[in-house]
N, C-alpha and C positions, 0 to 999 in steps of 0.2 A: 285552661289546666294543661301544662305543657308535660313532655314526655317525661323530664326528670321527676316530676310530682307523681305521675300514674306509676312511673317505675317503682318509687319509694313505696307507694300504697301497696303495690302487687307484692313487692317483697315483703311486706308487712304482714301479710295475709298468708304467707307459705307455711307448709306444713310438709310431713314426710309420709303421707297417705299414700303416694305413688300408685298402685294398680288398684287400691282399694276406691279410686275415684268411680270405677265401674259399679261397685258395690253402692256406694253412696247415692250414684245416680239412679240406681233402682230403687232404693230406699224412699229418696225425695219423691219419685214419681209415686209409690205407694201413699206417702203422706199427703200429697195433693190431689191424688185421684182418687183414693177409696171414700165412698161417702161418709160423712162425719159421723152419722148414727147409724150405721149399718147393722149393728147388734141390736139396737133400740128396735128397729124396724122388723128383722127377720126372728130374732131369737127373744125378743121383749127383755133385754139385758142391757142396761145404758152403762154400766160401770166400766166396762171394757170398750175403748174404741181401738180399731186396728192400727191406725196410723200413729197412735201413741206406742203401740207395742214396737213397730219399726225403729222409732227414736230410741226406746231402751236397747234394743238389739245394737243400734249404732254406736250407743256409749260406751259398750264393751270394746269396739275397736278403738274408738277415740282414747280410751284409758291408756293404752300402749304406744301412742302415737305422740310425738313431740310436736306441740302446736305452739305459735305465738298469740298470746293473749291480748296483744297491743290492740287496741282499738274496740276490745269487748269490755273494757271496764265498766262502762255505764251500765250495761245489762247483768253484769255480774255484781255490781254494787247494788243495784234493785232486787235481784235474786237474794242477796245477804240479808238486806233489810227485811224481805218478805220472810225468809226462812226463819230469821230469828224472832220475828213478831209472831209467826206461827208456833214455834215452839211456846212463847209466853201465853199464847191465847189456845194451847192446846187443851186445857181443862175445860174451856167454856165452849169453843167451837168444835173441838175432836180433830179426829185425823184428816179431815178435808180440809182443814186448815193448811197441813202440810202439802197436801195436793195441790193447792192453790199456789204455793210457792214453787213447788217442783215444775209447775206449768211454765214459771219463767225460766227455769233452768232447760226445760226442753226447748224453749225458744232459742236460747244461747247456743245449743246444739245444733239446731236446724240451721239458724244463721250463720254459723260457722261452716256446716257442710255447704251451703249455698255460696259463701264467700270463697271456698276452697275449690270449687268445680271450675274446670277448665271452660273456656268460652263456648266450644260445640255442645258441651252438655247443658250449659246454661241456657242455649238458643232451643236445645231440643225440649229441655224440661219446660221453658215457657211456652212453647207450642203445643205441647202434651197438655198443659193446665188449661190454656185458653180452650182448645178444642174440648176438653172434659167439660168444662162449665157450660158450653154452648150445647152439647150433646145431652148432658143431664136437663137442661133447661127445654130443651127440643122435645125431649121424654116426656116431660111434664105436660107439655102443651097437648102431648097425644095421648095422656091419660095415663102415664106410667111414672108413678112417684116413688123415688128411692130415699126420700130425706123423710123430715117429719112433716106430717099433715098440717097445713095450715090453710085449709080451705082452698080456695082460687089463686091463692098468694104462691108465687114461685119460690122454691126454696133451693133449687138446684140439690148438690149433693152436700149442701150445708146444713146446719142445725135449724135455720130458720130464715125467713126472708130479711131480717135485719143483717143476717151475716153475709148472704149473698149480695145484697145492695152495698154494702161497704167494701166487698171485694171489688164489685164492679166500679164504684167510685175510684178506686186506685188505678184500675185499667185505663178509666177515662182521661185521668189527669197526669199519669205518670207513664204511660205506655208511648210509644212512638206517635207521630201527628198522622196516625191513619184514620182518616174520617169514618171509614166503613166501619172498622171494628169500634171506634167511638159511638157511632150510631147505635151498633148492636147492644153495647153495654147500656146506653141509656135506655133503650127498649127493655132490656132485663130489669133495669131500675123501677121501670113502669110496671112491669109485671109481678114486682116483690110488693107493690102496695106501701112502701115503706114512707112514712111521712118524713121522718128524719132525714132520710136520704135525699128527698125532694129538696128540703131546706139546705143541706150541705153541697148539693149540686148546683144550686142556684147561687149560694155563697161562692163557691169555686169559681163557676163561669164569670162572676162578676169581680173575683179577687184577681183574676188572670186578664181582664180587660182593661185596657188603658184609659184610666178614669178620667184623661184630658178629652177623650172623644165621647161624649155623651149619647150620641146617636145610637152606636153599636150596644152600649150598656142597656139602654131604652128599649133597643129592639130584641135583645137577648131575653130581658126580663119579661117583655110582653109575650114573646113566642113560647117562652117557658111555661108561663102561666095559662095561655091557650092549651098548650099540649097536656099539662096535668089536668085541667078542667075538662077536657073532651074524653080524657082516659079514667081518672081518678076523682069523682066527685066527692070522695071522703077527705081529701086533702083540705078542700075549702070548708068543710063542714067542721073540721078540726080546726082550721085558724079562725073561724067565726066563733066557735065555742070556745076557744082559748081566749079570744079577744073580750068575749061577752062574760067571762068569769068574774063574779063579783068579788071585789078585795075582801069583803065580809065573809065570803065563803072559804077563802084562803086562811083567813085569820081563825075562823072557827074550826078548820080542819086542824090548825097548827095547837090551838088551845085544847081540842079534845084528845090529842095523841099524848099518851105518856112519855117519860123520858126513859128510853131503853137502856136495860142495865146488863142484859144477857142476849146471847145468840137465839136462845129458844124463846125469848119473849118477843124478839123481833120477827121471828118466824110465825108465831101465833098472830101477832098484830097484821103481818102481812097476807096472812092466809083469810083473816076475816075481814079485809080491807072493804068487800063488796058490801058489808052491811052497812056501811057509812055513805055507799054510793049516793050521789045526787043525779037524778035522772036529767037534770038540766045541763049536765056536764057529761060529755061522752067519756066512755070507760078509759080510753088511752090516755087522756088529760088527767082524769082523776087518779089513775094509777100513779103517773109521773109525780104529780102533786103530792101524792100520799107518800110515795117513795122517798121523794126528795126533801119533804118536810120532816119525815121521821128520822131521817140520817141527820139532817143539820141539828135537829132538837137534842141529838143523842151526843153531840160533841161536847166535851168539857177541855180544858188546858191540855192534859195529857194526851186523850184520844185525838186532839186536833193536831198535835206534834207527832204522836206516834202510832194513831190508829187504833181501831177495835181489835184488829187483827184479820188476816186472811178467811175468807168465807164467812165471815160474821153476819154479812147482810144477804147470805143467800145466793142464789144463781141469777136474780133479776133485779138490776139497780137501775138500767136504762140510761146509764152515763159512765164512761169508762172513766172519765176523770174523776168524778164524784167517788166512784168504788176506789180508786187508787188513794186518793187522799182519807176517805172513810176507813179503809182496811190498813193503811200502812203509814198514814199521816202526811203531812207537808214536808217531812224530811225526803219523801220517795219521789216527789214532784222534780227535783233538779235531776237527778239519774234519768228518769223518765223522759224528760225533754231532752235531755243528750242521746238518749237511744234514738228518738225521732231525727234529730239532726244527722247522727251517724248512718241513720238508714236512707237519707235523703241528700247526702253530701255529693252524690254526683250528677244532681239536677241543679238546673239555674234557679233563681228566685227562692234561696234557702229559707229565708224568713217566711215567705208566702206559703212554700211547702208545709212548713210546721204549722201555721195557722190553718191550712186546708185539713190538715190531718186531725187537728183538735176539733174542727168543725164536724168532721165526720164521726168522731168518738164521743163529742159532747153529749149527745142525745140517743147514743147506741151502745149498748154494753157488749162490746166485740172484742175486748183486749184479751179475755181469757176463753171465750167460746168460740172463736174462728181462727183462722189462718191469717190473720190480719198481718201482723208484723212480719212472718214470713214470706207473705206475698210482696209485701213492701220491700224486704230484703232481697228477693227474686229480681223485681223491677230495677232496683239500684244497682245490683249486679251488673244486669243486663246493660244497663246505661253505661256503665263503668267500661264494659268490654267496646262498646261503641266508641266512647271517647278515646280509649287506647288505639282504636283503629285509625281514627282521625287524627290523633297527635302526630306532628312532624318528628321524624328520627333525626335526633342531633348527635 
């Protein structure tokens, strides 16, 4: 990437925020640092999240600022699809449908904030964010939990171990080649005990290894398997149980599920899923099979194209990709892919980066429940400034 390209990108991100940079910087610190479910833990009230409030305050400032929307069309397009679909689904799903749509608008605001920040603020914000993740994780190891309780699984200041592990994966593959930090984040993934993260980590390591050199691939895979086996035996139990699932069991689950016609009908089915639980299959595997099957069975031509509406399938889908298709239809996939491309455009191996991100979110529902896209945007902007420093001046 030459200096002219970098300059054009920088110019395209300009705004007239000026001295508000300091306010935006403080706002983003709150956004990335405040525990995700602070009010749930201390006030037993989960409807309000403090970092969401900071975004609402920021909107008031951005409404009076002239901004260049070039480069934000994919996420605005996805927001438009979600918002329109939420209005159509309002009678069935309720106001929560609009909340899901507004979450995408929140991402747009945060991503714009990040892209508008000067390099010094980006560097400081990234350091503060990383230190915060390690500090909260260390606090958990010492017995102090500020997130939601998940037994002995680490959650940091996020809503659950799957959220923390997905953020750790982004730092492993998109931060600088700092072996020490990568090792710490791999350790955090082990602390979360998230099976989907193990799979995504192994996939990513193999994806970015030169396939022509089979020895490193075999070594990486063998070492990874030994590490997981020594730390978390549940992963292999999960793989074995998954491999031993009888196809007749899957067919039986499919046949016994009704075709869902409404949001509340789905919630009732989801809440009673354990009544059909087969003890020969672990609950995690069964829950995924049940959720995927009931969503797939609910599709008709209209819902496949336009979805059932944001929030139709509740909070737990266990796949961000399936959630997006189920809620907003296949028409939402194209802007979604372009969002991922735009948030990794400063890294090499762009196609592989998109595949890696898809592997992270394929078995984890982190698109709406974590700071996933803002974290990716932060790392992408950090990389942008690194490239800008290295670019020769012409």
